[in-house]
LUMKE-457449 format. One record per residue (C-alpha): z, y, x; residue in three letters. Coordinates in steps of 0.05 Angstrom, whole numbers, plus 5000, padded with zeros to 4 digits. Example, Ala and Ser with C-alpha at 12.3 -4.5 7.8 and 13.67 -1.06 7.14 Angstrom:
<vexkes>
515649105246Ala
514349795273Ser
</vexkes>
This chain:
<vexkes>
499950055001Met
499350755021Lys
502651324994Leu
502152025012Val
508752374999Val
509453124991Gln
516253484980Arg
515553934919Val
518554474890Lys
515854234823Arg
509553794795Ala
506653584737Ser
500953094710Val
496253274654Thr
491252824615Val
486953094560Asp
489953734556Ala
496953514541Glu
502453444594Arg
504852794609Ile
509552854667Ser
513653344700Glu
519053444750Ile
523053974789Gly
525053964862Gln
523753194890Gly
516952914913Leu
510052764888Leu
508252104914Val
500751914908Leu
499951174910Cys
493950664930Gly
494349964927Val
489949464969Gly
487648824955His
492348475002Glu
498848824971Asp
504648504948Thr
510748584909Val
514148644972Phe
510749204989Asp
512449594925Ala
519049464937Arg
519649685008Phe
516050325004Leu
520250434942Ala
526250414982Lys
523650775039Lys
521451314993Thr
528351464975Ser
531151395030Asn
526551965077Leu
530652425101Arg
526153085093Ile
529553605052Phe
533954095092Glu
541554095100Asp
546554675105Ala
543054755176Asp
537354825154Gly
534754145185Lys
530653555148Met
536153155146Asn
537652975067Leu
533652455023Ser
531152544950Val
537052164926Gln
541452584963Glu
539153254936Ile
538552964865Gly
531253134864Gly
525452694818Glu
520652294838Ile
513252394802Leu
508751714822Ser
501351784801Val
496251184821Ser
490651424868Gln
485450834890Phe
481751324924Thr
487251324981Leu
483150595002Tyr
476151005010Gly
472550855070Asp
468851385099Cys
466651085162Asn
458950945138Lys
455351495107Gly
457452065053Asn
459651674997Arg
466651295003Pro
466550484993Gly
473150204957Phe
472449504980Ile
479749515005Ser
482249794942Ala
485349274891Ala
482049104829Arg
485349554776Pro
489648934745Glu
493448864807Gln
493249544823Gly
496649784762Glu
501649114773Ala
503749394830Leu
503950114811Phe
508849884763Asn
513149444811Glu
513850064858Tyr
515450534798Val
520649984774Gln
523749914845Ala
524750724847Leu
528350584772Glu
533250044798Lys
534950564852Leu
536951094798Gly
530051474780Phe
527951694718Val
520851394717Pro
516452044720Asn
508551834722Ile
502051934708Gly
497451474664Lys
493350964712Phe
485950954711Gly
486251614671Ala
482652324692Asp
489352624706Met
490053344728Lys
495953434780Val
499154034794Glu
503454204849Leu
508254734889Leu
508654394957Asn
514854554994Asp
514354705067Gly
508854455067Pro
511653775082Val
507153175074Thr
507952495097Leu
503951765098Leu
506851195085Leu
504150475090Glu
506949755080Ser
501349515129Thr
503249185195Gly
510949085173Arg
514448415175Val
514848205104Lys
521048035076Asp
</vexkes>
């Protein structure tokens, strides 16, 4: 799995002119699922996301997690994170999971966050979404589960 994690002051998702999800201070997470990913990848990255120490403490150092500041997480599925642009000008998506697997593992990621104490704030899988955010910092990190030792 691949995640783009952005520290935000606020973020929201709109589908068909209706705002379906929004958060205040916290993390906007764009989540891509590859065809080799498993439930373990989703759970590993949920724990990693919740424990990232990227919020400032009283001394202005990035030393606090989203959990420690009482922040929120907005998770949005994004298969284009697996777009391969090495050949030509049109991305190929051969490494992206099929929609059924992608949705199941995205949901597993969200459920793992919920078990860690976060209210599930999500986009709509497979929909044309409009995502708005006020990036804080900006702080943007890339997380991947590839290459780690499986549980």
